[in-house]
All heavy atoms as TSV, in Angstrom:
chain	resi	resn	atom	element	x	y	z
A	1	ARG	N	N	99.755	74.830	212.615
A	1	ARG	CA	C	99.288	73.752	211.757
A	1	ARG	C	C	97.923	74.067	211.198
A	1	ARG	O	O	97.145	74.750	211.838
A	1	ARG	CB	C	99.165	72.456	212.553
A	1	ARG	CG	C	100.463	71.812	212.872
A	1	ARG	CD	C	100.230	70.440	213.511
A	1	ARG	NE	N	101.490	69.790	213.665
A	1	ARG	CZ	C	101.909	68.806	212.876
A	1	ARG	NH1	N	101.152	68.347	211.926
A	1	ARG	NH2	N	103.084	68.280	213.055
A	2	GLY	N	N	97.638	73.537	210.032
A	2	GLY	CA	C	96.290	73.630	209.531
A	2	GLY	C	C	96.135	74.387	208.217
A	2	GLY	O	O	97.099	74.700	207.522
A	3	GLU	N	N	94.860	74.673	207.916
A	3	GLU	CA	C	94.495	75.268	206.633
A	3	GLU	C	C	95.091	76.655	206.436
A	3	GLU	O	O	95.501	77.001	205.321
A	3	GLU	CB	C	92.976	75.326	206.499
A	3	GLU	CG	C	92.323	73.973	206.391
A	3	GLU	CD	C	90.807	74.063	206.341
A	3	GLU	OE1	O	90.267	75.177	206.176
A	3	GLU	OE2	O	90.167	73.012	206.457
A	4	ASN	N	N	95.115	77.475	207.468
A	4	ASN	CA	C	95.684	78.815	207.326
A	4	ASN	C	C	97.169	78.753	207.002
A	4	ASN	O	O	97.668	79.552	206.204
A	4	ASN	CB	C	95.449	79.650	208.586
A	4	ASN	CG	C	94.021	80.090	208.735
A	4	ASN	OD1	O	93.250	80.093	207.782
A	4	ASN	ND2	N	93.647	80.463	209.940
A	5	VAL	N	N	97.876	77.825	207.610
A	5	VAL	CA	C	99.303	77.661	207.322
A	5	VAL	C	C	99.487	77.183	205.889
A	5	VAL	O	O	100.355	77.682	205.164
A	5	VAL	CB	C	99.976	76.697	208.325
A	5	VAL	CG1	C	101.431	76.447	207.933
A	5	VAL	CG2	C	99.899	77.248	209.735
A	6	THR	N	N	98.650	76.250	205.450
A	6	THR	CA	C	98.731	75.754	204.079
A	6	THR	C	C	98.506	76.885	203.091
A	6	THR	O	O	99.250	77.028	202.112
A	6	THR	CB	C	97.709	74.624	203.840
A	6	THR	OG1	O	97.976	73.554	204.750
A	6	THR	CG2	C	97.796	74.090	202.420
A	7	LEU	N	N	97.498	77.719	203.334
A	7	LEU	CA	C	97.229	78.853	202.448
A	7	LEU	C	C	98.419	79.812	202.444
A	7	LEU	O	O	98.846	80.279	201.378
A	7	LEU	CB	C	95.962	79.588	202.874
A	7	LEU	CG	C	95.635	80.848	202.068
A	7	LEU	CD1	C	95.456	80.531	200.585
A	7	LEU	CD2	C	94.389	81.520	202.639
A	8	CYS	N	N	98.958	80.092	203.596
A	8	CYS	CA	C	100.137	80.957	203.695
A	8	CYS	C	C	101.281	80.376	202.867
A	8	CYS	O	O	101.927	81.096	202.096
A	8	CYS	CB	C	100.543	81.107	205.159
A	8	CYS	SG	S	102.078	82.023	205.413
A	9	GLN	N	N	101.530	79.099	203.005
A	9	GLN	CA	C	102.610	78.446	202.263
A	9	GLN	C	C	102.353	78.501	200.756
A	9	GLN	O	O	103.276	78.729	199.968
A	9	GLN	CB	C	102.774	76.999	202.729
A	9	GLN	CG	C	103.311	76.903	204.137
A	9	GLN	CD	C	103.185	75.514	204.727
A	9	GLN	OE1	O	102.249	74.768	204.429
A	9	GLN	NE2	N	104.138	75.154	205.590
A	10	GLN	N	N	101.110	78.301	200.337
A	10	GLN	CA	C	100.770	78.372	198.920
A	10	GLN	C	C	101.038	79.775	198.376
A	10	GLN	O	O	101.594	79.935	197.288
A	10	GLN	CB	C	99.308	77.986	198.700
A	10	GLN	CG	C	99.038	76.523	198.932
A	10	GLN	CD	C	97.551	76.191	198.996
A	10	GLN	OE1	O	96.709	77.059	199.186
A	10	GLN	NE2	N	97.240	74.914	198.840
A	11	LYS	N	N	100.648	80.793	199.145
A	11	LYS	CA	C	100.857	82.172	198.710
A	11	LYS	C	C	102.344	82.513	198.680
A	11	LYS	O	O	102.809	83.202	197.767
A	11	LYS	CB	C	100.097	83.147	199.616
A	11	LYS	CG	C	98.601	83.061	199.453
A	11	LYS	CD	C	98.231	83.410	198.031
A	11	LYS	CE	C	96.761	83.424	197.783
A	11	LYS	NZ	N	96.448	83.749	196.371
A	12	LEU	N	N	103.096	82.037	199.670
A	12	LEU	CA	C	104.544	82.256	199.655
A	12	LEU	C	C	105.167	81.622	198.412
A	12	LEU	O	O	106.028	82.218	197.770
A	12	LEU	CB	C	105.190	81.695	200.928
A	12	LEU	CG	C	104.948	82.488	202.206
A	12	LEU	CD1	C	105.320	81.655	203.425
A	12	LEU	CD2	C	105.704	83.813	202.199
A	13	ALA	N	N	104.717	80.424	198.064
A	13	ALA	CA	C	105.225	79.750	196.871
A	13	ALA	C	C	104.884	80.554	195.614
A	13	ALA	O	O	105.710	80.682	194.703
A	13	ALA	CB	C	104.661	78.336	196.778
A	14	GLU	N	N	103.680	81.121	195.561
A	14	GLU	CA	C	103.290	81.960	194.426
A	14	GLU	C	C	104.191	83.185	194.307
A	14	GLU	O	O	104.375	83.717	193.215
A	14	GLU	CB	C	101.836	82.410	194.558
A	14	GLU	CG	C	100.827	81.307	194.343
A	14	GLU	CD	C	99.401	81.747	194.626
A	14	GLU	OE1	O	99.126	82.968	194.699
A	14	GLU	OE2	O	98.540	80.856	194.788
A	15	HIS	N	N	104.738	83.621	195.437
A	15	HIS	CA	C	105.638	84.774	195.454
A	15	HIS	C	C	107.098	84.354	195.290
A	15	HIS	O	O	108.008	85.159	195.530
A	15	HIS	CB	C	105.451	85.584	196.745
A	15	HIS	CG	C	104.184	86.373	196.772
A	15	HIS	ND1	N	104.059	87.607	196.174
A	15	HIS	CD2	C	102.963	86.091	197.300
A	15	HIS	CE1	C	102.825	88.061	196.347
A	15	HIS	NE2	N	102.143	87.161	197.024
A	16	GLY	N	N	107.328	83.094	194.903
A	16	GLY	CA	C	108.675	82.649	194.558
A	16	GLY	C	C	109.458	81.927	195.627
A	16	GLY	O	O	110.637	81.617	195.425
A	17	HIS	N	N	108.853	81.635	196.760
A	17	HIS	CA	C	109.562	80.924	197.823
A	17	HIS	C	C	109.394	79.418	197.630
A	17	HIS	O	O	108.292	78.935	197.401
A	17	HIS	CB	C	109.048	81.352	199.198
A	17	HIS	CG	C	109.323	82.791	199.478
A	17	HIS	ND1	N	110.506	83.220	200.043
A	17	HIS	CD2	C	108.589	83.903	199.230
A	17	HIS	CE1	C	110.483	84.537	200.135
A	17	HIS	NE2	N	109.334	84.977	199.655
A	18	ALA	N	N	110.499	78.701	197.731
A	18	ALA	CA	C	110.486	77.251	197.539
A	18	ALA	C	C	110.185	76.560	198.861
A	18	ALA	O	O	111.048	76.484	199.742
A	18	ALA	CB	C	111.824	76.783	196.982
A	19	LEU	N	N	108.950	76.125	199.010
A	19	LEU	CA	C	108.576	75.382	200.210
A	19	LEU	C	C	107.341	74.546	199.905
A	19	LEU	O	O	106.582	74.848	198.989
A	19	LEU	CB	C	108.310	76.318	201.400
A	19	LEU	CG	C	107.054	77.172	201.392
A	19	LEU	CD1	C	106.758	77.624	202.814
A	19	LEU	CD2	C	107.219	78.382	200.534
A	20	ALA	N	N	107.163	73.492	200.667
A	20	ALA	CA	C	106.009	72.612	200.509
A	20	ALA	C	C	104.831	73.163	201.296
A	20	ALA	O	O	105.001	73.682	202.401
A	20	ALA	CB	C	106.358	71.210	201.011
A	21	ALA	N	N	103.652	73.060	200.713
A	21	ALA	CA	C	102.430	73.473	201.403
A	21	ALA	C	C	101.901	72.275	202.181
A	21	ALA	O	O	100.966	71.598	201.770
A	21	ALA	CB	C	101.403	73.991	200.404
A	22	ASP	N	N	102.536	72.025	203.340
A	22	ASP	CA	C	102.188	70.850	204.140
A	22	ASP	C	C	101.372	71.181	205.385
A	22	ASP	O	O	101.010	70.300	206.158
A	22	ASP	CB	C	103.447	70.078	204.528
A	22	ASP	CG	C	104.426	70.904	205.361
A	22	ASP	OD1	O	104.095	72.048	205.747
A	22	ASP	OD2	O	105.532	70.400	205.614
A	23	GLY	N	N	101.114	72.473	205.608
A	23	GLY	CA	C	100.310	72.870	206.756
A	23	GLY	C	C	101.063	72.930	208.071
A	23	GLY	O	O	100.471	73.155	209.119
A	24	ILE	N	N	102.381	72.759	208.020
A	24	ILE	CA	C	103.193	72.793	209.234
A	24	ILE	C	C	104.086	74.031	209.190
A	24	ILE	O	O	104.860	74.217	208.249
A	24	ILE	CB	C	104.053	71.522	209.366
A	24	ILE	CG1	C	103.150	70.296	209.429
A	24	ILE	CG2	C	104.959	71.607	210.590
A	24	ILE	CD1	C	103.880	68.978	209.303
A	25	PHE	N	N	103.977	74.889	210.212
A	25	PHE	CA	C	104.766	76.122	210.266
A	25	PHE	C	C	106.104	75.815	210.923
A	25	PHE	O	O	106.298	76.033	212.118
A	25	PHE	CB	C	104.009	77.200	211.046
A	25	PHE	CG	C	104.522	78.587	210.792
A	25	PHE	CD1	C	103.862	79.424	209.925
A	25	PHE	CD2	C	105.660	79.056	211.430
A	25	PHE	CE1	C	104.328	80.714	209.681
A	25	PHE	CE2	C	106.141	80.332	211.205
A	25	PHE	CZ	C	105.469	81.165	210.325
A	26	GLY	N	N	107.026	75.312	210.110
A	26	GLY	CA	C	108.352	74.964	210.613
A	26	GLY	C	C	109.382	76.028	210.258
A	26	GLY	O	O	109.046	77.152	209.878
A	27	GLN	N	N	110.647	75.656	210.353
A	27	GLN	CA	C	111.747	76.596	210.117
A	27	GLN	C	C	111.762	77.143	208.694
A	27	GLN	O	O	112.058	78.326	208.489
A	27	GLN	CB	C	113.085	75.927	210.432
A	27	GLN	CG	C	113.311	75.677	211.897
A	27	GLN	CD	C	114.665	75.019	212.150
A	27	GLN	OE1	O	115.356	74.583	211.239
A	27	GLN	NE2	N	115.036	74.952	213.421
A	28	ILE	N	N	111.473	76.308	207.712
A	28	ILE	CA	C	111.498	76.756	206.319
A	28	ILE	C	C	110.406	77.787	206.074
A	28	ILE	O	O	110.636	78.823	205.443
A	28	ILE	CB	C	111.376	75.558	205.353
A	28	ILE	CG1	C	112.618	74.666	205.474
A	28	ILE	CG2	C	111.175	76.027	203.916
A	28	ILE	CD1	C	112.516	73.345	204.753
A	29	THR	N	N	109.218	77.533	206.604
A	29	THR	CA	C	108.118	78.494	206.450
A	29	THR	C	C	108.444	79.786	207.191
A	29	THR	O	O	108.233	80.882	206.660
A	29	THR	CB	C	106.793	77.891	206.961
A	29	THR	OG1	O	106.507	76.694	206.215
A	29	THR	CG2	C	105.640	78.874	206.813
A	30	HIS	N	N	108.959	79.672	208.390
A	30	HIS	CA	C	109.306	80.856	209.179
A	30	HIS	C	C	110.322	81.717	208.434
A	30	HIS	O	O	110.177	82.946	208.350
A	30	HIS	CB	C	109.854	80.431	210.540
A	30	HIS	CG	C	110.122	81.570	211.458
A	30	HIS	ND1	N	111.395	82.035	211.698
A	30	HIS	CD2	C	109.288	82.359	212.177
A	30	HIS	CE1	C	111.331	83.059	212.533
A	30	HIS	NE2	N	110.069	83.281	212.836
A	31	ARG	N	N	111.342	81.091	207.863
A	31	ARG	CA	C	112.361	81.822	207.111
A	31	ARG	C	C	111.747	82.490	205.871
A	31	ARG	O	O	112.029	83.654	205.573
A	31	ARG	CB	C	113.505	80.895	206.710
A	31	ARG	CG	C	114.634	81.593	205.999
A	31	ARG	CD	C	115.879	80.730	205.761
A	31	ARG	NE	N	115.613	79.347	205.409
A	31	ARG	CZ	C	115.826	78.304	206.233
A	31	ARG	NH1	N	116.290	78.488	207.448
A	31	ARG	NH2	N	115.566	77.076	205.838
A	32	ALA	N	N	110.875	81.773	205.181
A	32	ALA	CA	C	110.223	82.334	203.989
A	32	ALA	C	C	109.341	83.523	204.358
A	32	ALA	O	O	109.305	84.521	203.636
A	32	ALA	CB	C	109.400	81.254	203.282
A	33	VAL	N	N	108.629	83.428	205.475
A	33	VAL	CA	C	107.787	84.536	205.928
A	33	VAL	C	C	108.645	85.763	206.200
A	33	VAL	O	O	108.338	86.873	205.747
A	33	VAL	CB	C	106.964	84.155	207.180
A	33	VAL	CG1	C	106.329	85.379	207.837
A	33	VAL	CG2	C	105.893	83.133	206.832
A	34	ARG	N	N	109.744	85.594	206.894
A	34	ARG	CA	C	110.623	86.730	207.224
A	34	ARG	C	C	111.204	87.352	205.952
A	34	ARG	O	O	111.256	88.575	205.827
A	34	ARG	CB	C	111.727	86.289	208.180
A	34	ARG	CG	C	111.190	85.954	209.579
A	34	ARG	CD	C	112.289	85.520	210.533
A	34	ARG	NE	N	113.266	86.569	210.735
A	34	ARG	CZ	C	113.148	87.560	211.625
A	34	ARG	NH1	N	112.075	87.627	212.393
A	34	ARG	NH2	N	114.093	88.467	211.752
A	35	GLU	N	N	111.626	86.533	205.011
A	35	GLU	CA	C	112.147	87.057	203.747
A	35	GLU	C	C	111.053	87.819	202.994
A	35	GLU	O	O	111.298	88.899	202.463
A	35	GLU	CB	C	112.681	85.918	202.882
A	35	GLU	CG	C	113.958	85.298	203.402
A	35	GLU	CD	C	114.366	84.053	202.627
A	35	GLU	OE1	O	113.705	83.716	201.609
A	35	GLU	OE2	O	115.340	83.415	203.043
A	36	PHE	N	N	109.864	87.257	202.955
A	36	PHE	CA	C	108.737	87.889	202.265
A	36	PHE	C	C	108.373	89.218	202.920
A	36	PHE	O	O	108.124	90.211	202.232
A	36	PHE	CB	C	107.532	86.938	202.272
A	36	PHE	CG	C	106.300	87.545	201.670
A	36	PHE	CD1	C	106.176	87.673	200.299
A	36	PHE	CD2	C	105.270	87.987	202.477
A	36	PHE	CE1	C	105.036	88.245	199.742
A	36	PHE	CE2	C	104.139	88.558	201.941
A	36	PHE	CZ	C	104.014	88.686	200.560
A	37	GLN	N	N	108.349	89.246	204.234
A	37	GLN	CA	C	107.972	90.468	204.949
A	37	GLN	C	C	108.904	91.628	204.610
A	37	GLN	O	O	108.456	92.769	204.488
A	37	GLN	CB	C	107.975	90.224	206.463
A	37	GLN	CG	C	106.827	89.371	206.924
A	37	GLN	CD	C	106.931	88.966	208.382
A	37	GLN	OE1	O	108.018	88.726	208.907
A	37	GLN	NE2	N	105.790	88.879	209.037
A	38	GLY	N	N	110.176	91.376	204.455
A	38	GLY	CA	C	111.136	92.435	204.202
A	38	GLY	C	C	111.330	92.786	202.742
A	38	GLY	O	O	112.034	93.735	202.410
A	39	ALA	N	N	110.679	92.029	201.853
A	39	ALA	CA	C	110.885	92.230	200.426
A	39	ALA	C	C	110.069	93.399	199.876
A	39	ALA	O	O	108.943	93.635	200.296
A	39	ALA	CB	C	110.514	90.953	199.674
A	40	PRO	N	N	110.665	94.139	198.912
A	40	PRO	CA	C	109.901	95.186	198.247
A	40	PRO	C	C	108.907	94.556	197.265
A	40	PRO	O	O	109.078	93.400	196.903
A	40	PRO	CB	C	110.972	95.988	197.505
A	40	PRO	CG	C	112.146	95.081	197.382
A	40	PRO	CD	C	112.037	94.065	198.480
A	41	PRO	N	N	107.901	95.213	196.794
A	41	PRO	CA	C	107.516	96.535	197.277
A	41	PRO	C	C	106.729	96.413	198.578
A	41	PRO	O	O	106.234	95.338	198.908
A	41	PRO	CB	C	106.621	97.069	196.158
A	41	PRO	CG	C	105.958	95.840	195.604
A	41	PRO	CD	C	107.004	94.741	195.725
A	42	ASN	N	N	106.613	97.479	199.275
A	42	ASN	CA	C	105.816	97.555	200.506
A	42	ASN	C	C	106.230	96.563	201.581
A	42	ASN	O	O	105.441	95.708	201.982
A	42	ASN	CB	C	104.327	97.363	200.194
A	42	ASN	CG	C	103.835	98.287	199.114
A	42	ASN	OD1	O	104.175	99.465	199.111
A	42	ASN	ND2	N	103.057	97.762	198.197
A	43	PRO	N	N	107.474	96.639	202.049
A	43	PRO	CA	C	107.865	95.737	203.137
A	43	PRO	C	C	107.015	96.001	204.382
A	43	PRO	O	O	106.528	97.109	204.597
A	43	PRO	CB	C	109.329	96.074	203.381
A	43	PRO	CG	C	109.540	97.411	202.773
A	43	PRO	CD	C	108.519	97.584	201.688
A	44	VAL	N	N	106.809	94.950	205.145
A	44	VAL	CA	C	106.075	95.046	206.408
A	44	VAL	C	C	107.029	94.659	207.533
A	44	VAL	O	O	108.149	94.219	207.290
A	44	VAL	CB	C	104.812	94.151	206.414
A	44	VAL	CG1	C	103.829	94.598	205.341
A	44	VAL	CG2	C	105.158	92.685	206.244
A	45	LYS	N	N	106.596	94.816	208.770
A	45	LYS	CA	C	107.435	94.487	209.927
A	45	LYS	C	C	107.925	93.040	209.819
A	45	LYS	O	O	107.130	92.115	209.655
A	45	LYS	CB	C	106.638	94.676	211.211
A	45	LYS	CG	C	107.425	94.365	212.458
A	45	LYS	CD	C	106.588	94.576	213.709
A	45	LYS	CE	C	107.363	94.221	214.948
A	45	LYS	NZ	N	106.526	94.319	216.144
A	46	VAL	N	N	109.234	92.876	209.902
A	46	VAL	CA	C	109.842	91.544	209.810
A	46	VAL	C	C	109.891	90.941	211.202
A	46	VAL	O	O	110.747	91.272	212.015
A	46	VAL	CB	C	111.255	91.627	209.191
A	46	VAL	CG1	C	111.887	90.232	209.148
A	46	VAL	CG2	C	111.201	92.238	207.808
A	47	ASP	N	N	108.918	90.060	211.472
A	47	ASP	CA	C	108.857	89.418	212.782
A	47	ASP	C	C	108.594	87.914	212.693
A	47	ASP	O	O	108.576	87.225	213.695
A	47	ASP	CB	C	107.810	90.085	213.674
A	47	ASP	CG	C	106.408	90.056	213.083
A	47	ASP	OD1	O	106.190	89.384	212.054
A	47	ASP	OD2	O	105.525	90.726	213.657
A	48	GLY	N	N	108.377	87.418	211.479
A	48	GLY	CA	C	108.128	85.994	211.307
A	48	GLY	C	C	106.721	85.565	211.661
A	48	GLY	O	O	106.390	84.384	211.549
A	49	LEU	N	N	105.888	86.517	212.072
A	49	LEU	CA	C	104.496	86.227	212.405
A	49	LEU	C	C	103.604	86.625	211.233
A	49	LEU	O	O	103.841	87.649	210.602
A	49	LEU	CB	C	104.074	86.996	213.656
A	49	LEU	CG	C	104.923	86.766	214.900
A	49	LEU	CD1	C	104.460	87.685	216.024
A	49	LEU	CD2	C	104.852	85.312	215.320
A	50	VAL	N	N	102.585	85.848	210.961
A	50	VAL	CA	C	101.696	86.146	209.840
A	50	VAL	C	C	100.446	86.832	210.392
A	50	VAL	O	O	99.413	86.202	210.616
A	50	VAL	CB	C	101.357	84.874	209.033
A	50	VAL	CG1	C	100.542	85.240	207.802
A	50	VAL	CG2	C	102.630	84.153	208.621
A	51	GLY	N	N	100.574	88.137	210.603
A	51	GLY	CA	C	99.463	88.959	211.076
A	51	GLY	C	C	98.762	89.629	209.915
A	51	GLY	O	O	98.987	89.284	208.749
A	52	LYS	N	N	97.921	90.623	210.223
A	52	LYS	CA	C	97.098	91.238	209.179
A	52	LYS	C	C	97.925	91.914	208.094
A	52	LYS	O	O	97.571	91.839	206.920
A	52	LYS	CB	C	96.076	92.194	209.766
A	52	LYS	CG	C	96.611	93.461	210.361
A	52	LYS	CD	C	95.478	94.383	210.806
A	52	LYS	CE	C	96.013	95.677	211.328
A	52	LYS	NZ	N	96.747	96.461	210.336
A	53	ASP	N	N	99.036	92.555	208.443
A	53	ASP	CA	C	99.846	93.213	207.421
A	53	ASP	C	C	100.497	92.198	206.476
A	53	ASP	O	O	100.547	92.412	205.268
A	53	ASP	CB	C	100.928	94.089	208.065
A	53	ASP	CG	C	100.344	95.298	208.786
A	53	ASP	OD1	O	99.208	95.700	208.465
A	53	ASP	OD2	O	101.024	95.823	209.683
A	54	THR	N	N	100.965	91.098	207.032
A	54	THR	CA	C	101.578	90.058	206.196
A	54	THR	C	C	100.521	89.390	205.329
A	54	THR	O	O	100.746	89.154	204.141
A	54	THR	CB	C	102.323	89.029	207.061
A	54	THR	OG1	O	103.328	89.721	207.814
A	54	THR	CG2	C	102.977	87.949	206.204
A	55	TRP	N	N	99.346	89.103	205.909
A	55	TRP	CA	C	98.260	88.526	205.103
A	55	TRP	C	C	97.869	89.468	203.978
A	55	TRP	O	O	97.659	89.052	202.838
A	55	TRP	CB	C	97.024	88.200	205.956
A	55	TRP	CG	C	97.083	86.854	206.601
A	55	TRP	CD1	C	97.112	86.587	207.935
A	55	TRP	CD2	C	97.116	85.579	205.948
A	55	TRP	NE1	N	97.169	85.233	208.151
A	55	TRP	CE2	C	97.166	84.587	206.956
A	55	TRP	CE3	C	97.114	85.180	204.618
A	55	TRP	CZ2	C	97.204	83.225	206.649
A	55	TRP	CZ3	C	97.158	83.811	204.332
A	55	TRP	CH2	C	97.201	82.860	205.332
A	56	SER	N	N	97.778	90.754	204.278
A	56	SER	CA	C	97.427	91.731	203.243
A	56	SER	C	C	98.429	91.696	202.102
A	56	SER	O	O	98.053	91.709	200.932
A	56	SER	CB	C	97.378	93.144	203.829
A	56	SER	OG	O	96.314	93.280	204.722
A	57	LYS	N	N	99.702	91.646	202.454
A	57	LYS	CA	C	100.746	91.599	201.423
A	57	LYS	C	C	100.685	90.278	200.654
A	57	LYS	O	O	100.796	90.269	199.430
A	57	LYS	CB	C	102.118	91.805	202.072
A	57	LYS	CG	C	103.242	91.935	201.075
A	57	LYS	CD	C	104.559	92.268	201.751
A	57	LYS	CE	C	105.670	92.299	200.700
A	57	LYS	NZ	N	106.961	92.629	201.256
A	58	LEU	N	N	100.476	89.168	201.347
A	58	LEU	CA	C	100.380	87.872	200.678
A	58	LEU	C	C	99.206	87.804	199.718
A	58	LEU	O	O	99.309	87.278	198.616
A	58	LEU	CB	C	100.210	86.739	201.715
A	58	LEU	CG	C	101.451	86.222	202.406
A	58	LEU	CD1	C	101.059	85.310	203.553
A	58	LEU	CD2	C	102.357	85.499	201.426
A	59	LEU	N	N	98.069	88.347	200.152
A	59	LEU	CA	C	96.839	88.248	199.361
A	59	LEU	C	C	96.701	89.367	198.341
A	59	LEU	O	O	95.871	89.284	197.435
A	59	LEU	CB	C	95.623	88.231	200.296
A	59	LEU	CG	C	95.578	87.062	201.276
A	59	LEU	CD1	C	94.421	87.231	202.250
A	59	LEU	CD2	C	95.468	85.726	200.529
A	60	GLY	N	N	97.489	90.426	198.512
A	60	GLY	CA	C	97.450	91.517	197.554
A	60	GLY	C	C	96.365	92.542	197.784
A	60	GLY	O	O	96.029	93.307	196.888
A	61	TYR	N	N	95.805	92.555	198.973
A	61	TYR	CA	C	94.833	93.591	199.314
A	61	TYR	C	C	94.842	93.838	200.810
A	61	TYR	O	O	95.284	93.013	201.587
A	61	TYR	CB	C	93.423	93.251	198.835
A	61	TYR	CG	C	92.861	91.945	199.345
A	61	TYR	CD1	C	92.233	91.854	200.573
A	61	TYR	CD2	C	92.958	90.788	198.583
A	61	TYR	CE1	C	91.718	90.663	201.034
A	61	TYR	CE2	C	92.436	89.587	199.038
A	61	TYR	CZ	C	91.817	89.532	200.254
A	61	TYR	OH	O	91.316	88.344	200.703
A	62	ARG	N	N	94.320	95.009	201.195
A	62	ARG	CA	C	94.314	95.421	202.598
A	62	ARG	C	C	93.163	94.745	203.338
A	62	ARG	O	O	92.040	94.728	202.847
A	62	ARG	CB	C	94.162	96.938	202.680
A	62	ARG	CG	C	94.326	97.491	204.058
A	62	ARG	CD	C	94.341	99.030	203.995
A	62	ARG	NE	N	94.177	99.588	205.299
A	62	ARG	CZ	C	93.006	99.736	205.917
A	62	ARG	NH1	N	91.902	99.397	205.327
A	62	ARG	NH2	N	92.950	100.234	207.125
A	63	ILE	N	N	93.438	94.225	204.504
A	63	ILE	CA	C	92.417	93.593	205.333
A	63	ILE	C	C	91.855	94.634	206.282
A	63	ILE	O	O	92.606	95.333	206.971
A	63	ILE	CB	C	93.002	92.397	206.105
A	63	ILE	CG1	C	93.482	91.336	205.105
A	63	ILE	CG2	C	91.983	91.828	207.080
A	63	ILE	CD1	C	94.212	90.184	205.722
A	64	ALA	N	N	90.537	94.765	206.307
A	64	ALA	CA	C	89.878	95.757	207.157
A	64	ALA	C	C	90.083	95.427	208.632
A	64	ALA	O	O	90.051	94.265	209.035
A	64	ALA	CB	C	88.388	95.813	206.843
A	65	THR	N	N	90.263	96.482	209.418
A	65	THR	CA	C	90.396	96.331	210.863
A	65	THR	C	C	89.054	96.642	211.522
A	65	THR	O	O	88.121	97.127	210.872
A	65	THR	CB	C	91.456	97.303	211.416
A	65	THR	OG1	O	90.989	98.643	211.207
A	65	THR	CG2	C	92.805	97.107	210.748
A	66	GLU	N	N	88.957	96.402	212.811
A	66	GLU	CA	C	87.741	96.761	213.553
A	66	GLU	C	C	87.470	98.257	213.452
A	66	GLU	O	O	86.331	98.677	213.322
A	66	GLU	CB	C	87.855	96.348	215.019
A	66	GLU	CG	C	87.439	94.927	215.308
A	66	GLU	CD	C	85.997	94.640	214.927
A	66	GLU	OE1	O	85.083	95.421	215.256
A	66	GLU	OE2	O	85.769	93.598	214.294
A	67	GLU	N	N	88.542	99.053	213.506
A	67	GLU	CA	C	88.389	100.506	213.393
A	67	GLU	C	C	87.799	100.886	212.040
A	67	GLU	O	O	86.961	101.777	211.948
A	67	GLU	CB	C	89.731	101.217	213.609
A	67	GLU	CG	C	90.268	101.127	215.021
A	67	GLU	CD	C	90.959	99.799	215.322
A	67	GLU	OE1	O	91.366	99.074	214.374
A	67	GLU	OE2	O	91.086	99.467	216.510
A	68	ASP	N	N	88.249	100.211	210.978
A	68	ASP	CA	C	87.696	100.460	209.646
A	68	ASP	C	C	86.200	100.157	209.618
A	68	ASP	O	O	85.409	100.918	209.062
A	68	ASP	CB	C	88.385	99.590	208.587
A	68	ASP	CG	C	89.850	99.928	208.391
A	68	ASP	OD1	O	90.229	101.096	208.567
A	68	ASP	OD2	O	90.610	99.015	208.031
A	69	MET	N	N	85.837	99.037	210.227
A	69	MET	CA	C	84.429	98.629	210.220
A	69	MET	C	C	83.582	99.593	211.049
A	69	MET	O	O	82.470	99.957	210.645
A	69	MET	CB	C	84.282	97.196	210.734
A	69	MET	CG	C	85.017	96.174	209.875
A	69	MET	SD	S	84.619	96.242	208.124
A	69	MET	CE	C	82.931	95.715	208.158
A	70	ASP	N	N	84.103	100.042	212.180
A	70	ASP	CA	C	83.377	101.017	213.004
A	70	ASP	C	C	83.169	102.315	212.231
A	70	ASP	O	O	82.084	102.894	212.254
A	70	ASP	CB	C	84.129	101.302	214.308
A	70	ASP	CG	C	84.122	100.124	215.269
A	70	ASP	OD1	O	83.276	99.214	215.087
A	70	ASP	OD2	O	84.965	100.118	216.185
A	71	ALA	N	N	84.209	102.772	211.542
A	71	ALA	CA	C	84.104	104.005	210.761
A	71	ALA	C	C	83.101	103.845	209.629
A	71	ALA	O	O	82.312	104.752	209.355
A	71	ALA	CB	C	85.473	104.393	210.211
A	72	ARG	N	N	83.112	102.690	209.000
A	72	ARG	CA	C	82.164	102.450	207.913
A	72	ARG	C	C	80.732	102.479	208.425
A	72	ARG	O	O	79.841	103.080	207.823
A	72	ARG	CB	C	82.466	101.116	207.239
A	72	ARG	CG	C	81.459	100.756	206.167
A	72	ARG	CD	C	81.827	99.505	205.468
A	72	ARG	NE	N	82.422	99.934	204.218
A	72	ARG	CZ	C	82.992	99.129	203.369
A	72	ARG	NH1	N	83.105	97.865	203.650
A	72	ARG	NH2	N	83.468	99.583	202.247
A	73	ARG	N	N	80.506	101.831	209.577
A	73	ARG	CA	C	79.162	101.835	210.162
A	73	ARG	C	C	78.716	103.247	210.551
A	73	ARG	O	O	77.549	103.584	210.468
A	73	ARG	CB	C	79.110	100.902	211.378
A	73	ARG	CG	C	79.101	99.424	211.004
A	73	ARG	CD	C	78.859	98.548	212.218
A	73	ARG	NE	N	80.047	98.413	213.056
A	73	ARG	CZ	C	80.975	97.482	212.891
A	73	ARG	NH1	N	80.877	96.612	211.934
A	73	ARG	NH2	N	82.006	97.434	213.706
A	74	ALA	N	N	79.675	104.063	210.963
A	74	ALA	CA	C	79.368	105.436	211.353
A	74	ALA	C	C	79.264	106.360	210.143
A	74	ALA	O	O	78.941	107.536	210.286
A	74	ALA	CB	C	80.436	105.953	212.311
A	75	GLY	N	N	79.572	105.844	208.950
A	75	GLY	CA	C	79.468	106.626	207.738
A	75	GLY	C	C	80.636	107.554	207.488
A	75	GLY	O	O	80.535	108.488	206.709
A	76	VAL	N	N	81.759	107.282	208.157
A	76	VAL	CA	C	82.934	108.128	208.020
A	76	VAL	C	C	83.683	107.818	206.726
A	76	VAL	O	O	84.212	108.686	206.070
A	76	VAL	CB	C	83.873	107.997	209.231
A	76	VAL	CG1	C	85.168	108.760	209.034
A	76	VAL	CG2	C	83.148	108.455	210.489
A	77	ARG	N	N	83.724	106.556	206.332
A	77	ARG	CA	C	84.456	106.156	205.123
A	77	ARG	C	C	83.517	105.622	204.084
A	77	ARG	O	O	82.612	104.962	204.246
A	77	ARG	CB	C	85.496	105.085	205.467
A	77	ARG	CG	C	86.583	105.650	206.323
A	77	ARG	CD	C	87.649	104.630	206.510
A	77	ARG	NE	N	88.550	105.110	207.552
A	77	ARG	CZ	C	89.503	104.403	208.048
A	77	ARG	NH1	N	89.729	103.200	207.640
A	77	ARG	NH2	N	90.283	104.882	208.980
């Protein structure tokens, strides 16, 4: 429940999924997430969970990991 779920639902709707942005992660949202995860281009692991890979795909950009930040601080990237 909450703002993150609402944002997820809004982004899913922008990607063509018919669902209400009500902030409740119910069966319809879960099904839409799984369909979105497996859709081209760049399918991600289909697990119904909205982790960093799914957020990256929803938002259209890669989310930095702790390892990325450590490498950046070390001047590697």
